[in-house]
C-alpha positions in Angstrom: 217.1 -106.1 78.3 216.4 -108.3 75.3 213.6 -107.4 72.8 212.2 -110.9 73.1 213.0 -114.1 75.0 211.8 -117.4 73.5 211.1 -120.2 75.9 211.6 -123.5 74.2 213.8 -124.8 71.4 211.6 -127.2 69.6 210.2 -126.5 66.1 208.0 -123.7 67.4 210.8 -122.1 69.4 213.3 -122.4 66.5 210.8 -121.0 64.0 210.0 -118.1 66.3 213.7 -117.5 66.6 214.2 -117.5 62.8 211.5 -114.9 62.3 212.5 -112.8 65.3 216.1 -112.8 64.1 215.0 -111.7 60.6 213.1 -108.8 62.2 216.5 -107.9 63.8 215.1 -108.2 67.3 217.6 -108.8 70.1 216.5 -112.4 70.7 217.4 -114.9 73.3 216.2 -118.5 73.0 216.3 -120.7 76.2 216.1 -124.5 75.9 216.5 -126.8 78.9 217.7 -129.8 76.9 218.6 -130.5 73.3 217.3 -128.3 70.5 214.6 -130.0 68.5 212.0 -130.8 71.2 209.8 -133.8 71.2 210.2 -134.7 67.6 213.7 -136.1 68.3 211.9 -138.9 70.2 211.1 -140.3 66.7 213.7 -141.1 64.1 211.8 -139.9 61.0 209.1 -137.3 60.2 207.2 -138.2 57.0 204.6 -135.4 56.7 206.7 -132.2 56.9 206.2 -130.3 53.6 209.1 -130.2 51.2 210.7 -133.6 52.1 209.1 -136.4 49.9 209.9 -139.7 51.6 210.5 -138.1 54.9 213.5 -136.6 56.7 215.2 -137.7 59.9 214.1 -135.7 62.9 217.7 -135.0 63.9 218.4 -133.6 60.4 215.3 -131.5 60.4 216.0 -130.1 63.9 219.6 -129.4 62.8 218.5 -127.5 59.8 216.0 -125.5 61.8 218.7 -124.7 64.4 221.3 -123.5 61.8 218.7 -121.4 60.0 217.7 -119.7 63.3 221.3 -119.2 64.5 222.3 -117.7 61.1 220.0 -114.7 61.9 222.2 -113.9 64.9 219.9 -114.9 67.8 221.4 -116.0 71.0 220.8 -119.6 72.2 221.4 -120.7 75.8 220.7 -123.8 77.8 218.6 -123.4 80.8 215.3 -124.7 82.3 212.9 -121.8 82.9 211.7 -121.9 86.5 210.1 -118.5 86.9 208.2 -116.0 84.8 207.4 -112.6 86.3 205.9 -109.5 84.7 207.7 -106.4 86.0 206.0 -103.2 87.2 206.1 -100.3 84.7 207.9 -98.2 87.3 210.9 -100.6 87.2 211.1 -100.5 83.4 208.4 -103.0 82.7 208.9 -106.0 80.6 209.4 -109.5 82.0 211.9 -111.3 84.2 212.7 -114.9 83.3 214.5 -117.1 85.9 216.5 -120.2 85.3 218.5 -122.2 87.9 221.6 -120.2 87.0 220.5 -116.8 85.7 217.9 -114.2 85.4 217.0 -112.5 82.1 214.9 -109.5 81.2 212.9 -109.0 78.0 210.4 -106.5 76.6 208.3 -109.4 75.2 208.2 -113.2 75.6 207.2 -116.0 73.2 206.4 -119.2 75.1 207.1 -122.3 73.0 207.7 -124.7 75.9 205.8 -127.6 74.3 204.0 -130.5 76.0 204.9 -133.9 77.2 202.9 -137.0 76.1 201.6 -138.9 79.1 203.3 -142.2 79.6 201.9 -145.4 80.9 205.0 -145.8 83.1 205.5 -149.5 82.2 208.7 -151.5 81.3 209.8 -151.2 77.7 207.8 -148.1 77.0 210.5 -145.4 77.0 213.2 -147.8 75.8 211.2 -148.4 72.6 210.0 -144.8 71.8 210.7 -144.3 68.2 211.2 -148.0 67.6 207.6 -149.0 67.6 206.2 -146.9 70.5 204.6 -143.8 69.2 202.3 -141.0 70.3 201.2 -139.7 66.9 199.4 -141.8 64.3 199.3 -138.9 61.8 203.1 -138.8 62.0 204.0 -142.5 62.1 201.2 -144.5 60.6 202.9 -145.0 57.2 205.7 -146.9 58.9 203.2 -149.6 60.0 201.8 -150.5 56.6 200.5 -154.1 56.7 201.6 -154.5 60.3 199.6 -155.2 63.5 199.5 -152.3 66.0 198.0 -151.6 69.4 196.3 -148.4 70.5 196.1 -147.7 74.2 193.3 -145.4 75.3 189.5 -145.0 75.0 188.9 -141.4 74.4 188.1 -139.5 71.2 191.8 -139.1 70.3 192.6 -142.8 70.8 189.6 -144.1 68.8 189.9 -141.5 66.0 193.6 -142.4 65.6 192.8 -146.1 65.6 190.4 -145.6 62.7 193.1 -143.6 60.9 195.6 -146.3 61.5 193.4 -148.9 59.6 194.4 -147.1 56.4 197.8 -148.5 56.9 197.9 -151.3 59.5 196.5 -154.8 58.8 195.0 -155.0 62.3 194.5 -152.4 65.1 193.7 -153.5 68.6 192.3 -150.9 71.0 193.1 -151.6 74.7 191.2 -149.7 77.3 191.1 -150.0 81.1 187.3 -149.7 81.4 184.3 -151.6 80.1 183.1 -148.7 78.0 185.1 -146.4 75.8 185.0 -142.7 76.6 184.9 -141.6 72.9 181.7 -140.0 71.6 179.1 -142.4 70.2 179.6 -141.5 66.6 183.3 -142.1 66.8 182.7 -145.4 68.5 180.2 -146.5 65.9 182.8 -145.8 63.1 185.4 -147.9 65.0 183.1 -150.8 65.8 182.0 -151.0 62.1 185.6 -151.2 60.9 186.6 -154.9 60.4 190.3 -154.1 61.0 189.7 -152.9 64.6 189.6 -155.3 67.6 188.8 -154.3 71.2 190.3 -155.6 74.5 188.4 -153.8 77.3 188.7 -153.9 81.1 192.4 -154.4 80.5 195.7 -152.6 80.9 199.1 -152.9 79.2 201.7 -153.9 81.8 204.8 -154.1 79.5 206.0 -153.5 76.0 208.3 -156.3 74.9 211.1 -156.3 72.3 214.8 -155.7 72.2 215.5 -153.3 69.4 211.8 -152.9 68.3 208.3 -153.6 69.5 207.4 -157.3 69.4 204.3 -157.5 71.6 202.5 -156.1 74.7 201.7 -157.9 77.9 198.0 -157.3 78.7 196.2 -157.9 82.0 192.4 -158.2 82.4 191.4 -156.1 85.5 188.4 -158.3 86.2 189.9 -161.7 86.0 193.5 -160.9 86.6 194.6 -163.0 83.7 197.5 -161.9 81.6 198.5 -162.6 78.0 200.7 -161.4 75.2 199.3 -159.5 72.1 201.8 -159.7 69.2 202.3 -156.3 67.5 204.9 -154.2 65.7 203.6 -150.8 67.0 202.1 -149.4 70.1 200.3 -146.0 69.9 199.6 -144.4 73.3 196.8 -141.9 73.6 196.2 -141.2 77.2 196.6 -137.4 76.9 199.4 -134.8 77.0 200.6 -132.4 79.6 201.7 -128.8 78.7 205.1 -127.7 80.1 203.7 -124.5 81.5 204.1 -124.9 85.2 206.6 -122.0 85.3 204.0 -119.4 84.4 202.4 -119.8 87.9 198.9 -118.4 87.1 200.4 -115.3 85.3 198.5 -116.2 82.1 195.0 -117.5 81.3 195.1 -121.3 80.7 192.5 -124.0 80.3 192.0 -126.6 83.0 194.8 -128.7 81.7 197.3 -125.8 81.7 197.4 -125.1 78.0 197.9 -121.4 77.3 194.9 -119.7 75.8 195.6 -117.3 72.9 193.8 -115.5 70.1 194.6 -116.1 66.5 197.5 -113.7 66.6 199.0 -116.0 69.4 198.6 -113.2 71.9 198.0 -114.5 75.5 196.0 -112.8 78.2 199.0 -110.7 79.1 200.2 -107.9 76.8 203.6 -108.7 75.4 203.4 -112.4 75.9 202.7 -114.8 73.0 202.4 -118.6 72.9 202.8 -121.1 70.1 203.3 -124.8 69.5 202.1 -127.6 71.8 201.9 -125.5 75.0 199.0 -123.6 73.4 195.4 -124.7 73.5 194.5 -126.1 70.1 193.2 -129.2 68.3 196.0 -130.3 66.0 199.5 -131.0 67.4 201.8 -131.2 64.4 205.2 -129.8 63.6 203.8 -127.8 60.7 201.1 -126.2 62.8 203.7 -125.4 65.5 205.9 -123.6 62.9 203.0 -121.6 61.5 201.9 -120.5 64.9 205.5 -119.5 65.7 205.8 -117.3 62.7 202.6 -115.6 63.7 203.9 -115.2 67.3 207.1 -113.6 66.2 205.2 -111.3 63.8 202.9 -110.3 66.7 205.8 -109.7 69.1 207.5 -107.5 66.5 204.3 -105.4 66.1 203.9 -105.2 69.9 207.5 -103.9 70.3 207.0 -101.3 67.5 203.8 -100.0 69.1 205.2 -99.9 72.6 208.2 -97.8 71.8 
């Protein structure tokens, strides 16, 4: 039985592994794909402390992986399909199931992340990291004096559109309804900004460009007319989905499935902690994920000491 199993190998999972390894906990990290998580969908991260001018996401992920592995933790590939608390009479702890194996641990840190919701249109996935983005805070500096499109009409979309005007020469908000869903005060700020344009009652049907974004194809839902909007960036803010389906109601989550924790990253179940984008919060950034992960590992360590 491991001391702790970490589910997820993005920045949160790797940081949790680093701290758990330094506590000399018997640690297993499970990642279903490549280590690094969602950040590797972009080529560069420009706002991670300590790297003026930015650092490539692959390099940052590689450094995080090496630092975590150097502490002696185990890392294995495997998509977690099941998570089961075990009765105290059978030794307690938790059973983690993948397609190939079953693992046991005295504690669990869930760092499984989230997936940005996609529009599901041609050109979108092909151009992720080459003009298509899901994070203005991360990528806005790359679009200085360029024209960009924001897809969505909620608070997040409109707030990020306003933020983008600090860099982009023009921001066009495209929303499928006549009225934006953002709160009134956020809408007022956007409508007062001369760099923001609105295309309402419309959807994006395609992102065009070979090696980078060149335009989007937009269709009006009322008239059916289509046209191209030239741009160099497309920011999609239609929500994110946490990758927490495997917990199957074992933990308290919000309506969207994000795990609810306290400020020590403790979930509703003793011995289980959560950090990163799978956790209910307001700011989804690499630096916040890493901070939460350090706290989660610290809390797991304390839990194990107290449960001996």
